[in-house]
C-alpha positions, 0 to 999 in steps of 0.5 A: 361668620358674618355679623347679621346684626350689622345692618337692619332696615325698618320698612317705611310705608307711612303705617308703622310705629317706626321710630319705637321699632327702631329704638328697640333695636338699637336697644337690644343690638348695640352697634347695629346700624338701623335704618328706617327706609322706604328705598328698596335698595337699602332694604335689599342691601340690609342683613335683616328687615322689619316689616312693621304696621299699625292701624287698619289693614285696609289702609295699610294695604292701600299703602303697601300696594301704592308704594309696591312695598309687597315686591319689596317684602316678597323679595327680602323674605326669600333671602333673609331674616324678616321680622314682621310685626303687629299689622306687618304680620296680617299683611303677610297672609292671604286674607283678613276679616278686618274692614269687611274683608280685605285681600293681603299680600299672600306670602304666607298661607292662612286667613286673619279671623275676628275672634268674635262677639260671643267668645267664651272660655272652656268654662263658658265664661266670656271672654273680652274682645278686644283682646287687651292686657296681660296674658300667657304665651305658650311655646310650642318648640325651642326657638332662638326667640324664646332663649331666656324666656320662660314657658307661659311667660306673660305678654301684653296684647292689643288685638281682636283678630288672629291668624287661623292655622289652616293646616300644618305640614313639614313646609308649614310647620306649627307656630313657635308660640300660641297665645292662650286667649281662645281660640288658641292662635299663633303669637310667634309664627316662624317657618325658618329666616322671617318671623311675625309677632301679633303681641304688642307691648305698651309702656312699660315695655314688656321685658319679654318682647325685648327678649324675643327680639334680641333673639332674632337679631342674634346671629344665631338666628339665621346660621346655616340659613337655607335659601330654599326654606326661608324663615318668616318670623311674625310678631303679632299684635 
């Protein structure tokens, strides 16, 4: 079995917290070669790819389109594990309500919706938007990114938008985890070797976030990778 951790490319399109991502990867995967790059050839050569993003989706999509990053991500997501973090996850969707409505890459079905100004829990109590602070994350399936993390562990969130699930089918499975801030939303989504996440760790770093990223770089994540059913893992933010 090849060592999937040998080369990880972090895509640089000028909108990501690149060095923090790279340091986290180096921390959980000693010996891996982590490269921050905008070179499509380096991304193609990598065993795993990280698609980060920080800021407003409109600005991120402007740079993604200008630099033709979407073509790079689209190609990578079909052949290897791709981890989309924060706005990187949002960019994979069809459309986002942020900035008055922005068309995204459409690599994953679904839309990114605003929580709303009058968000309430089941008892009618008003919930804060932005959703900011520690909250529980509920695991919906057994997954390598959750090995070593207890059910309903607390993660740090900073976001006002969430991924809306339009449908769940055998080709579009349920999210790996659900954030418990209403309405329930995907905190980590995977459809089999890419992943996305919407949770975000400030300083001090959330240990559970580090463990989940460690699960993604583990060689077990990607074993028996079926090229006809790529895994897109998305870490939200």
